[in-house]
C-alpha positions as CSV (number, residue, x, y, z in Angstrom):
1,M,-59.2,66.4,-47.7
2,S,-59.4,70.1,-48.1
3,T,-57.7,73.1,-47.7
4,V,-60.4,74.6,-45.4
5,E,-60.0,70.9,-43.6
6,L,-56.7,71.0,-43.1
7,K,-56.2,74.4,-41.6
8,S,-59.2,73.3,-39.6
9,N,-56.9,70.5,-38.4
10,L,-54.1,71.8,-37.8
11,H,-55.8,74.3,-35.2
12,Q,-57.1,71.8,-33.1
13,L,-53.8,69.8,-33.1
14,I,-52.0,73.1,-32.5
15,D,-54.6,74.6,-29.9
16,G,-53.7,70.9,-28.2
17,I,-49.9,71.5,-27.3
18,Q,-48.7,73.1,-24.2
19,N,-45.3,72.6,-25.5
20,T,-43.6,75.8,-25.9
21,K,-40.8,74.0,-27.5
22,L,-42.6,72.1,-29.6
23,L,-45.0,75.4,-30.8
24,E,-41.8,77.4,-31.6
25,S,-40.0,74.2,-33.6
26,L,-43.8,74.3,-35.8
27,H,-43.5,78.3,-36.1
28,D,-40.0,77.8,-37.5
29,L,-40.6,75.4,-39.5
30,L,-44.0,77.2,-41.1
31,S,-42.5,80.2,-41.5
32,E,-39.4,78.6,-43.1
33,R,-41.6,76.8,-45.7
34,K,-43.6,80.0,-46.7
35,N,-39.9,81.6,-47.1
36,A,-38.9,78.9,-49.2
37,K,-41.5,79.3,-51.9
38,A,-39.7,82.8,-53.3
39,R,-36.9,80.3,-53.5
40,T,-37.9,77.6,-56.0
41,L,-36.8,76.0,-58.4
42,W,-38.9,77.8,-60.9
43,S,-37.4,80.8,-59.5
44,S,-34.4,79.4,-60.5
45,L,-34.2,78.9,-64.0
46,S,-33.7,81.8,-66.2
47,E,-36.8,83.0,-68.5
48,S,-35.5,80.9,-71.5
49,Q,-35.8,77.5,-69.6
50,R,-38.8,78.9,-68.2
51,K,-40.3,79.5,-71.9
52,E,-38.9,75.4,-72.8
53,V,-40.7,73.9,-69.8
54,M,-44.1,75.8,-70.9
55,D,-43.2,75.0,-74.6
56,A,-43.4,71.2,-73.4
57,Y,-46.1,70.8,-70.9
58,E,-48.4,72.4,-74.1
59,E,-46.8,69.6,-76.5
60,S,-47.9,66.7,-73.8
61,N,-51.7,68.0,-74.0
62,N,-51.7,67.7,-77.1
63,P,-53.7,64.5,-77.8
64,E,-51.1,63.4,-81.0
65,N,-47.9,63.6,-78.7
66,L,-49.4,61.5,-76.2
67,T,-50.9,59.3,-78.9
68,A,-46.9,59.1,-80.4
69,H,-45.7,58.3,-76.7
70,S,-48.1,55.5,-75.3
71,E,-47.0,54.1,-79.3
72,I,-43.2,54.2,-78.0
73,L,-44.2,52.6,-74.7
74,R,-45.7,49.8,-76.2
75,K,-43.4,49.1,-78.7
76,Y,-40.4,48.5,-76.2
77,K,-42.1,46.4,-73.4
């Protein structure tokens, strides 16, 4: 489901809710989740840890590394 479809479906659901307490709970939940983005795991990493993650990501895109990984998995199956 696309972002536009999700938003549209959420708007329809919310528009159909008449319970104020439920609407307040949904508002609080969505607000909390939006604010939590600033406290993600990524933001808790040091610069050197972030670099290590990015280096590992780059290495994972190297087909030679993927082939070697596949061969290792085959050996241990």
